[in-house]
MARPAKOL-491368 format. One record per atom (N, C-alpha, C): residue in one letter; atom name; x, y, z. Coordinates in steps of 0.001 Angstrom, whole numbers, plus 524288, in hexadecimal, padded with zeros to 5 digits. Atoms other than C-alpha are relative to their C-alpha. Example, Ala and Ser with C-alpha at 12.3 -4.5 7.8 and 13.67 -1.06 7.14 Angstrom:
% MARPAKOL-491368
rec type=A&atom=N&east=8037A&north=7FB5A&up=80000 $
rec type=A&atom=CA&east=8300C&north=7EE6C&up=81E78 $
rec type=A&atom=C&east=80384&north=804B0&up=80000 $
rec type=S&atom=N&east=7FCCC&north=7FB5A&up=7FFC4 $
rec type=S&atom=CA&east=83566&north=7FBDC&up=81BE4 $
rec type=S&atom=C&east=7FCFE&north=80442&up=802DA $
***
This chain:
% MARPAKOL-491368
rec type=M&atom=N&east=80249&north=7FE1A&up=80345 $
rec type=M&atom=CA&east=33696&north=7F2A9&up=16910 $
rec type=M&atom=C&east=7FB3D&north=7FA65&up=7FF63 $
rec type=E&atom=N&east=80457&north=800B9&up=7FF15 $
rec type=E&atom=CA&east=32877&north=7EE03&up=1675B $
rec type=E&atom=C&east=7FC35&north=7FFCE&up=7FA7A $
rec type=L&atom=N&east=80399&north=7FF86&up=80622 $
rec type=L&atom=CA&east=31FD9&north=7E95C&up=15A55 $
rec type=L&atom=C&east=7FBFA&north=7FD08&up=7FF15 $
rec type=I&atom=N&east=80538&north=80097&up=8014C $
rec type=I&atom=CA&east=312FE&north=7E891&up=1577F $
rec type=I&atom=C&east=7FEA3&north=7FF19&up=7F8E7 $
rec type=V&atom=N&east=7FF3A&north=80231&up=8056F $
rec type=V&atom=CA&east=30E86&north=7E1B9&up=14B9B $
rec type=V&atom=C&east=7F9F4&north=7FF7B&up=7FEF2 $
rec type=H&atom=N&east=8059F&north=7FF98&up=80188 $
rec type=H&atom=CA&east=300D4&north=7E371&up=146C6 $
rec type=H&atom=C&east=7FFA3&north=7FD0C&up=7F98A $
rec type=L&atom=N&east=80304&north=8034B&up=8044B $
rec type=L&atom=CA&east=2FA2E&north=7D977&up=13D43 $
rec type=L&atom=C&east=7FB64&north=802FA&up=7FCC0 $
rec type=I&atom=N&east=803B9&north=7FCC7&up=802BB $
rec type=I&atom=CA&east=2F206&north=7E163&up=13297 $
rec type=I&atom=C&east=7FCDD&north=7FDDF&up=7FD22 $
rec type=R&atom=N&east=803B0&north=802AF&up=80319 $
rec type=R&atom=CA&east=2E631&north=7DD36&up=12AE4 $
rec type=R&atom=C&east=7FCEC&north=805C2&up=7FE82 $
rec type=L&atom=N&east=80180&north=7FB35&up=801FB $
rec type=L&atom=CA&east=2E0AE&north=7E775&up=121E4 $
rec type=L&atom=C&east=7F931&north=7FDF3&up=7FFA4 $
rec type=H&atom=N&east=80635&north=7FFD7&up=80127 $
rec type=H&atom=CA&east=2D15E&north=7EA69&up=12184 $
rec type=H&atom=C&east=7FFC9&north=7FDF6&up=7F9D8 $
rec type=A&atom=N&east=7FEA1&north=8000E&up=80531 $
rec type=A&atom=CA&east=2CB8B&north=7E4C2&up=115D3 $
rec type=A&atom=C&east=7FEF0&north=80373&up=7FBF2 $
rec type=D&atom=N&east=7FF58&north=7FB52&up=803CE $
rec type=D&atom=CA&east=2C982&north=7F19A&up=10F3F $
rec type=D&atom=C&east=8043C&north=8048D&up=80015 $
rec type=T&atom=N&east=7FB09&north=7FC6F&up=80110 $
rec type=T&atom=CA&east=2D568&north=7F626&up=110B8 $
rec type=T&atom=C&east=80633&north=7FE48&up=7FBE6 $
rec type=D&atom=N&east=7FB9B&north=80184&up=8039D $
rec type=D&atom=CA&east=2DF6A&north=7F7A6&up=105FB $
rec type=D&atom=C&east=80454&north=801D3&up=8024A $
rec type=A&atom=N&east=7FAB5&north=8006E&up=7FCBC $
rec type=A&atom=CA&east=2EDF7&north=7F251&up=109C8 $
rec type=A&atom=C&east=80372&north=8042F&up=7FDD4 $
rec type=A&atom=N&east=7FA7C&north=7FAFF&up=80160 $
rec type=A&atom=CA&east=2F4A8&north=7FE1E&up=1002A $
rec type=A&atom=C&east=7FE49&north=804A7&up=8034B $
rec type=A&atom=N&east=7FEC0&north=7FAF1&up=7FEF4 $
rec type=A&atom=CA&east=2ED5A&north=8083B&up=10715 $
rec type=A&atom=C&east=8005D&north=7FE8A&up=8086D $
rec type=F&atom=N&east=7FD10&north=801D2&up=7FB53 $
rec type=F&atom=CA&east=2F0A5&north=800E8&up=1156D $
rec type=F&atom=C&east=80485&north=80156&up=7FFB1 $
rec type=E&atom=N&east=7FCB3&north=7FFBD&up=7FFA6 $
rec type=E&atom=CA&east=2FC58&north=80016&up=11147 $
rec type=E&atom=C&east=80373&north=80708&up=7FE83 $
rec type=S&atom=N&east=7FE9A&north=7FA64&up=8015E $
rec type=S&atom=CA&east=2FDA8&north=80DF9&up=10CC6 $
rec type=S&atom=C&east=80051&north=80454&up=804AF $
rec type=W&atom=N&east=80142&north=7FC04&up=7FB48 $
rec type=W&atom=CA&east=2F7EC&north=81479&up=119A8 $
rec type=W&atom=C&east=80518&north=7FEBB&up=802D6 $
rec type=V&atom=N&east=7FBA8&north=8021C&up=7FD96 $
rec type=V&atom=CA&east=303C4&north=80A6C&up=12048 $
rec type=V&atom=C&east=8039D&north=80356&up=80022 $
rec type=R&atom=N&east=7FB58&north=7FDF3&up=8029B $
rec type=R&atom=CA&east=30E3C&north=811E1&up=11890 $
rec type=R&atom=C&east=7FE2C&north=8070C&up=8012C $
rec type=E&atom=N&east=7FFB1&north=7FA6B&up=8005D $
rec type=E&atom=CA&east=30992&north=81FB7&up=118FB $
rec type=E&atom=C&east=7FC86&north=801B8&up=8052B $
rec type=V&atom=N&east=801B2&north=7FF1B&up=7FAB7 $
rec type=V&atom=CA&east=301D0&north=81FCC&up=12615 $
rec type=V&atom=C&east=801DA&north=7FD73&up=80657 $
rec type=D&atom=N&east=7FF25&north=80128&up=7FCC9 $
rec type=D&atom=CA&east=30467&north=81695&up=12E7E $
rec type=D&atom=C&east=8072B&north=7FFA9&up=8018D $
rec type=Y&atom=N&east=7F936&north=7FEBB&up=7FE82 $
rec type=Y&atom=CA&east=31490&north=8173A&up=12E32 $
rec type=Y&atom=C&east=8006E&north=802FF&up=80147 $
rec type=A&atom=N&east=800BE&north=7FA02&up=7FF50 $
rec type=A&atom=CA&east=311ED&north=82549&up=12DB1 $
rec type=A&atom=C&east=7FF6E&north=8021A&up=803FA $
rec type=T&atom=N&east=7FFDE&north=7FD6C&up=7FA9A $
rec type=T&atom=CA&east=30C19&north=8270C&up=13AD8 $
rec type=T&atom=C&east=8035B&north=7FCD9&up=802D8 $
rec type=C&atom=N&east=7FB3B&north=802E4&up=7FD12 $
rec type=C&atom=CA&east=3169C&north=81D0B&up=14115 $
rec type=C&atom=C&east=80381&north=8058B&up=80301 $
rec type=P&atom=N&east=7FC2B&north=7FB7A&up=7FADC $
rec type=P&atom=CA&east=31ECA&north=829D9&up=1461E $
rec type=P&atom=C&east=7FD9B&north=80246&up=80381 $
rec type=E&atom=N&east=8027F&north=7FF42&up=7FC97 $
rec type=E&atom=CA&east=31390&north=82E7E&up=14BCF $
rec type=E&atom=C&east=7FF59&north=7FD67&up=80753 $
rec type=L&atom=N&east=7FF64&north=8039A&up=7FA00 $
rec type=L&atom=CA&east=31554&north=8236F&up=1578B $
rec type=L&atom=C&east=802F5&north=7FF39&up=7FDDF $
rec type=P&atom=N&east=7FA99&north=800C9&up=8004B $
rec type=P&atom=CA&east=320CB&north=822BD&up=15A90 $
rec type=P&atom=C&east=8014D&north=7FB50&up=804AF $
rec type=S&atom=N&east=7FEEE&north=806C4&up=7FC4B $
rec type=S&atom=CA&east=3204E&north=814A1&up=1648C $
rec type=S&atom=C&east=8025A&north=7FE8B&up=7F9D1 $
rec type=I&atom=N&east=7FF57&north=8041A&up=80649 $
rec type=I&atom=CA&east=32136&north=810A0&up=15491 $
rec type=I&atom=C&east=80674&north=7FEB6&up=7FE6D $
rec type=R&atom=N&east=7FAFA&north=8008E&up=80095 $
rec type=R&atom=CA&east=32EC4&north=80AA2&up=15205 $
rec type=R&atom=C&east=800C7&north=7FE7E&up=7FA18 $
rec type=S&atom=N&east=80045&north=7FFA9&up=805C0 $
rec type=S&atom=CA&east=32B17&north=805CF&up=144A0 $
rec type=S&atom=C&east=7FABE&north=7FD4B&up=7FDFB $
rec type=F&atom=N&east=806B5&north=8013B&up=801A8 $
rec type=F&atom=CA&east=31E13&north=801A2&up=13DA5 $
rec type=F&atom=C&east=80073&north=7FD10&up=7FAA6 $
rec type=S&atom=N&east=7FFDF&north=80042&up=8053A $
rec type=S&atom=CA&east=31D22&north=7FB4F&up=131BD $
rec type=S&atom=C&east=7FA8B&north=7FB4C&up=7FE8F $
rec type=V&atom=N&east=804A7&north=803F9&up=800D1 $
rec type=V&atom=CA&east=3115A&north=7F287&up=12AC0 $
rec type=V&atom=C&east=8006F&north=7FD9B&up=7FCE0 $
rec type=Q&atom=N&east=7FE46&north=80345&up=8040B $
rec type=Q&atom=CA&east=31331&north=7E74A&up=12201 $
rec type=Q&atom=C&east=7FA80&north=7FC3A&up=7FE8D $
rec type=R&atom=N&east=803C1&north=80232&up=8020C $
rec type=R&atom=CA&east=309C3&north=7E049&up=118DD $
rec type=R&atom=C&east=801D3&north=7FA9F&up=7FF58 $
rec type=I&atom=N&east=801A4&north=80649&up=7FE11 $
rec type=I&atom=CA&east=3063E&north=7D283&up=11B91 $
rec type=I&atom=C&east=7FEC2&north=7FDCA&up=7F9BB $
rec type=P&atom=N&east=8026E&north=80277&up=8035B $
rec type=P&atom=CA&east=30523&north=7CB38&up=10D87 $
rec type=P&atom=C&east=7FB77&north=7FB1F&up=7FEFA $
rec type=D&atom=N&east=8039E&north=80568&up=7FF79 $
rec type=D&atom=CA&east=2F9D1&north=7C050&up=10C1E $
rec type=D&atom=C&east=7FDC5&north=7FE69&up=80530 $
rec type=S&atom=N&east=801AF&north=800F7&up=7F97E $
rec type=S&atom=CA&east=2F5F4&north=7C1DE&up=11AA8 $
rec type=S&atom=C&east=7FA94&north=8027E&up=80162 $
rec type=P&atom=N&east=8040D&north=7FE2D&up=7FE46 $
rec type=P&atom=CA&east=2E8CB&north=7C37A&up=121C0 $
rec type=P&atom=C&east=80131&north=80520&up=80380 $
rec type=R&atom=N&east=7FF3C&north=7FC7B&up=7FD04 $
rec type=R&atom=CA&east=2EF95&north=7CE1A&up=12905 $
rec type=R&atom=C&east=8062D&north=80276&up=7FB5F $
rec type=H&atom=N&east=7FCDD&north=7FBB8&up=80558 $
rec type=H&atom=CA&east=2F483&north=7D986&up=11E56 $
rec type=H&atom=C&east=8052F&north=8024D&up=801B0 $
rec type=Y&atom=N&east=7F8DC&north=7FE82&up=7FCA7 $
rec type=Y&atom=CA&east=301AA&north=7DFC9&up=126DF $
rec type=Y&atom=C&east=7FE82&north=7FEE3&up=8050C $
rec type=F&atom=N&east=7FE37&north=7FFCE&up=7FACB $
rec type=F&atom=CA&east=3069C&north=7E05F&up=13279 $
rec type=F&atom=C&east=80438&north=806A3&up=8017E $
rec type=E&atom=N&east=7FCDE&north=7FB90&up=7FF3B $
rec type=E&atom=CA&east=30D0D&north=7EB90&up=137B1 $
rec type=E&atom=C&east=80349&north=8005B&up=8065D $
rec type=V&atom=N&east=7FBD5&north=80076&up=7FBDA $
rec type=V&atom=CA&east=3197E&north=7ECE8&up=141A6 $
rec type=V&atom=C&east=800AA&north=805A1&up=801E5 $
rec type=I&atom=N&east=7FECD&north=7FA01&up=7FEDC $
rec type=I&atom=CA&east=3197B&north=7F721&up=14AA5 $
rec type=I&atom=C&east=8053C&north=7FEA4&up=8060A $
rec type=Q&atom=N&east=7FB64&north=8003D&up=7FC8C $
rec type=Q&atom=CA&east=32644&north=7F8E8&up=153DE $
rec type=Q&atom=C&east=7FF5B&north=8044E&up=8047D $
rec type=V&atom=N&east=80095&north=7FA88&up=7FBC5 $
rec type=V&atom=CA&east=32643&north=80248&up=1604F $
rec type=V&atom=C&east=8046C&north=7FDC6&up=80364 $
rec type=D&atom=N&east=7F9FA&north=7FFE1&up=7FC71 $
rec type=D&atom=CA&east=33131&north=80342&up=16AA0 $
rec type=D&atom=C&east=7FBB5&north=7FD24&up=80664 $
rec type=D&atom=N&east=801D4&north=7FFBF&up=7FC3F $
rec type=D&atom=CA&east=32657&north=8028B&up=17518 $
rec type=D&atom=C&east=7F846&north=7FEE3&up=7FFC2 $
rec type=L&atom=N&east=8054A&north=80079&up=80216 $
rec type=L&atom=CA&east=31667&north=7FC60&up=174A7 $
rec type=L&atom=C&east=7FD8F&north=80630&up=80313 $
rec type=A&atom=N&east=80095&north=7FA65&up=7FD2A $
rec type=A&atom=CA&east=312AD&north=8081C&up=17F5A $
rec type=A&atom=C&east=7FEE5&north=804E1&up=7FB8F $
rec type=E&atom=N&east=80123&north=7FCDD&up=803E1 $
rec type=E&atom=CA&east=316B7&north=81238&up=17630 $
rec type=E&atom=C&east=7FD39&north=80071&up=7FA90 $
rec type=F&atom=N&east=803DC&north=80211&up=80404 $
rec type=F&atom=CA&east=30FDA&north=80BDA&up=16B58 $
rec type=F&atom=C&east=7FA32&north=8013A&up=8012B $
rec type=E&atom=N&east=804E3&north=802E2&up=7FDE6 $
rec type=E&atom=CA&east=30473&north=809C0&up=171F4 $
rec type=E&atom=C&east=7FDB5&north=80828&up=80181 $
rec type=R&atom=N&east=80206&north=7FA9C&up=7FEDA $
rec type=R&atom=CA&east=30446&north=8196E&up=17460 $
rec type=R&atom=C&east=7FFEC&north=80233&up=7FC3E $
rec type=D&atom=N&east=8009B&north=7FD5E&up=8057D $
rec type=D&atom=CA&east=307B4&north=81D47&up=16615 $
rec type=D&atom=C&east=7FAA5&north=7FEA2&up=7FD57 $
rec type=T&atom=N&east=80413&north=80317&up=80357 $
rec type=T&atom=CA&east=2FB25&north=8146F&up=1628E $
rec type=T&atom=C&east=7FAB2&north=8030D&up=80310 $
rec type=R&atom=N&east=80428&north=7F8A0&up=7FC83 $
rec type=R&atom=CA&east=2F248&north=8203C&up=16ABC $
rec type=R&atom=C&east=8011B&north=80535&up=7FE69 $
rec type=T&atom=N&east=7FDED&north=7FA8D&up=801F8 $
rec type=T&atom=CA&east=2F836&north=82AE1&up=16184 $
rec type=T&atom=C&east=7FA16&north=7FF8F&up=7FB16 $
rec type=P&atom=N&east=803C9&north=7FEFB&up=804C2 $
rec type=P&atom=CA&east=2EEC8&north=8319D&up=15687 $
rec type=P&atom=C&east=801A9&north=7FE1A&up=7FC2B $
rec type=A&atom=N&east=7FD36&north=8027B&up=80519 $
rec type=A&atom=CA&east=2F8F9&north=82C27&up=14D71 $
rec type=A&atom=C&east=7FE12&north=7F9E1&up=7FD16 $
rec type=F&atom=N&east=801DF&north=805FE&up=7FEF8 $
rec type=F&atom=CA&east=2F5A9&north=81DDB&up=15192 $
rec type=F&atom=C&east=7FAFE&north=7FF14&up=7FEF4 $
rec type=A&atom=N&east=8049B&north=7FF96&up=801DB $
rec type=A&atom=CA&east=2E8F9&north=82004&up=150FB $
rec type=A&atom=C&east=7FE3A&north=8011E&up=7FB7F $
rec type=R&atom=N&east=80167&north=7FE68&up=805F7 $
rec type=R&atom=CA&east=2E887&north=82526&up=1434A $
rec type=R&atom=C&east=80260&north=7FA91&up=7FE2C $
rec type=L&atom=N&east=7FD62&north=80455&up=80391 $
rec type=L&atom=CA&east=2F07C&north=819A4&up=13EBE $
rec type=L&atom=C&east=7FA6E&north=7FB6E&up=8023E $
rec type=V&atom=N&east=8034A&north=803C4&up=8008D $
rec type=V&atom=CA&east=2E603&north=8104A&up=14431 $
rec type=V&atom=C&east=7FAC8&north=7FF8F&up=80012 $
rec type=A&atom=N&east=8049F&north=7FE59&up=80270 $
rec type=A&atom=CA&east=2DAAD&north=81621&up=140E3 $
rec type=A&atom=C&east=80007&north=7FD97&up=7F9C6 $
rec type=A&atom=N&east=7FF68&north=8012D&up=80456 $
rec type=A&atom=CA&east=2DFC0&north=814B4&up=13338 $
rec type=A&atom=C&east=80002&north=7FBC9&up=7FEC8 $
rec type=F&atom=N&east=7FD69&north=803A5&up=801CC $
rec type=F&atom=CA&east=2E510&north=8079D&up=133C8 $
rec type=F&atom=C&east=7FBD2&north=7FC2B&up=80064 $
rec type=D&atom=N&east=80434&north=8022D&up=7FED0 $
rec type=D&atom=CA&east=2D92D&north=80236&up=13A18 $
rec type=D&atom=C&east=7FB45&north=800F3&up=7FB57 $
rec type=G&atom=N&east=80322&north=7FFCF&up=80506 $
rec type=G&atom=CA&east=2D17E&north=80594&up=12E00 $
rec type=G&atom=C&east=80296&north=7FCB1&up=7FAB1 $
rec type=M&atom=N&east=7FC5C&north=8036E&up=80383 $
rec type=M&atom=CA&east=2DA64&north=7FD37&up=12488 $
rec type=M&atom=C&east=8022D&north=7FA93&up=80351 $
rec type=A&atom=N&east=7FE50&north=80542&up=7FD70 $
rec type=A&atom=CA&east=2DE1E&north=7F1A5&up=12D88 $
rec type=A&atom=C&east=7FF90&north=7FF29&up=8071E $
rec type=A&atom=N&east=8011F&north=800AA&up=7FAF0 $
rec type=A&atom=CA&east=2DCAF&north=7EC20&up=139FE $
rec type=A&atom=C&east=80639&north=7FBBF&up=80266 $
rec type=V&atom=N&east=7FC66&north=80413&up=7FC5A $
rec type=V&atom=CA&east=2E9A3&north=7E4A4&up=1440C $
rec type=V&atom=C&east=7FCC7&north=7FC57&up=800B3 $
rec type=T&atom=N&east=8033D&north=804EE&up=7FEC9 $
rec type=T&atom=CA&east=2E5EB&north=7D71B&up=143AA $
rec type=T&atom=C&east=8044F&north=7FD0B&up=8040B $
rec type=T&atom=N&east=7FC5D&north=80329&up=7FBF1 $
rec type=T&atom=CA&east=2F15E&north=7D281&up=14D33 $
rec type=T&atom=C&east=80573&north=80592&up=80199 $
rec type=E&atom=N&east=7FCB3&north=7FBC2&up=7FCCF $
rec type=E&atom=CA&east=2FB63&north=7DC20&up=1568C $
rec type=E&atom=C&east=80324&north=7FA36&up=801AD $
rec type=I&atom=N&east=7FC89&north=80266&up=7FD1A $
rec type=I&atom=CA&east=3093F&north=7D585&up=15AD4 $
rec type=I&atom=C&east=801B6&north=80476&up=8011E $
rec type=A&atom=N&east=7FC44&north=7FD78&up=7FEDB $
rec type=A&atom=CA&east=31195&north=7DC12&up=1637D $
rec type=A&atom=C&east=80447&north=7FCEC&up=80166 $
rec type=G&atom=N&east=7FD48&north=80475&up=7FD2B $
rec type=G&atom=CA&east=31DF7&north=7D8D8&up=16961 $
rec type=G&atom=C&east=805E6&north=80279&up=80021 $
rec type=T&atom=N&east=7FA65&north=7FCFA&up=7FF39 $
rec type=T&atom=CA&east=32C78&north=7DD75&up=16E26 $
rec type=T&atom=C&east=80405&north=7FD32&up=7FC40 $
rec type=R&atom=N&east=7FBD6&north=8018C&up=80307 $
rec type=R&atom=CA&east=33845&north=7DBBB&up=1637E $
rec type=R&atom=C&east=8033B&north=7FD1C&up=802F6 $
rec type=V&atom=N&east=7FC41&north=8014A&up=7FF5F $
rec type=V&atom=CA&east=34172&north=7D276&up=1678A $
rec type=V&atom=C&east=804CB&north=8020E&up=7FDDE $
rec type=G&atom=N&east=7FAF5&north=7FD66&up=80235 $
rec type=G&atom=CA&east=34E47&north=7D952&up=1680C $
rec type=G&atom=C&east=80047&north=80354&up=7F9B7 $
rec type=P&atom=N&east=7FFCB&north=7FA7F&up=803A8 $
rec type=P&atom=CA&east=351C2&north=7E273&up=15E59 $
rec type=P&atom=C&east=7FD1B&north=7FE26&up=7F95D $
rec type=G&atom=N&east=8015E&north=801F7&up=804DC $
rec type=G&atom=CA&east=34EF3&north=7D9F5&up=152A8 $
rec type=G&atom=C&east=8029B&north=7FFBF&up=7FBA6 $
rec type=Y&atom=N&east=7FB00&north=80015&up=8031F $
rec type=Y&atom=CA&east=35645&north=7DA31&up=145E6 $
rec type=Y&atom=C&east=7FD65&north=80294&up=7FCA1 $
rec type=Y&atom=N&east=801C4&north=7FC8E&up=80465 $
rec type=Y&atom=CA&east=35633&north=7E3A4&up=13A5D $
rec type=Y&atom=C&east=80682&north=7FEF0&up=7FCB9 $
rec type=A&atom=N&east=7FAD0&north=7FFC1&up=80305 $
rec type=A&atom=CA&east=36009&north=7E26C&up=1305C $
rec type=A&atom=C&east=80260&north=803D5&up=7FDE4 $
rec type=A&atom=N&east=7FC7F&north=7FA48&up=8010D $
rec type=A&atom=CA&east=36AB6&north=7ED23&up=12E05 $
rec type=A&atom=C&east=7FEF0&north=800FB&up=7F9F3 $
***
């Protein structure tokens, strides 16, 4: 399992509530059109120069790369770029299955 983490900073003129609404209503809703994505979530970071981070879980980075070339992904990027910027990207492979409470 591959994980991609993006640290995100909103542009100065972006309203946080509008960004969060877009995440819930558009970003999350588009995920089913990107079959490489197994899970995706955006987290708010209080009192930080970086306002959010997102975690993308995929089975295969090459498949995700293919999804990034689709019209659905291009629409997400165009909207996102108008509101925010990714300041840092971290990617890695999960060690073992991890832990999940029953």
